[in-house]
N, C-alpha and C positions, 0 to 999 in steps of 0.2 A: 077790579074795574071791568066793565064790559068791553070786549075787544072792539066794538064799533065806536066807542068813545075814544079809544086810543088811535084809531086810524088817521084822523085828521092831524093830530099833533105829530105823529110819525111821518106823515107825508110832508108837513111843513119843515120838520127837522132834516129830512132827506134833501129837500130842495135847498135849504140853507147850506147844508154840508157840500152839496155838489157845486153850488155857485160860489161860495167864499171859503170853503173849508181849507184850501191850501194857503190862505193868508193868515190863519191863526197859528201863532208861534208855539202855543201850549200843546198843540197836537203833535204826536210823534211823526217822524218823517214818512213812515209808511202810510199813515192816515192822510197826510197832505198829498202824497203821491196818488193815493187812491181817489181822492177828491178831484185832482187834476185829470186823471185818466177817465173818470166817470163823466166829467164835463166834456172832454174831447169826444167820448163815445156818444153822448147825447146830441152834441152838435153835429156829429157825423151822420146821425140818423136823419137829419133834415135834408130833403132832396135838393139838388143843385138848382132845379128850375124854380124853387121857392125863394132862393136867396135874392136879396135886393140887387137891382141893376144900377149901374152908374147912369143916371138920367142925363148927366151933363157931358157924357163922352163925345157925342156928336158935336156939341158946341165947342168943346175943348179942341177937337180936331180942326174945326173951322177957324178958330182963333189962331191956332198954330199956322194954318195955311195963309192967313191974312198977314202974319208977321214975316213970312218968307218973301 
C-alpha cells in the first residue's frame, strides 16, 4: 500500500490508543501504562491560559457571603 493511504488510519489508531488504551484489559500492562503516560503528556502540552475557567466562581463566593 501507499504510505499516504496508511497515514490516516495510523493517526486514528494512535488517537484511540492515547485516549482509551489504558482501559483495554487485553493489552499488556506496559502498553496500558504507555497509553496513560502519553495522554498525560499530551494534556500537559496544553497551556494553562487555555484551560477553561470556573465561570461561576464569583457567584459561588457571593452566595457564601450571603449565607454568613
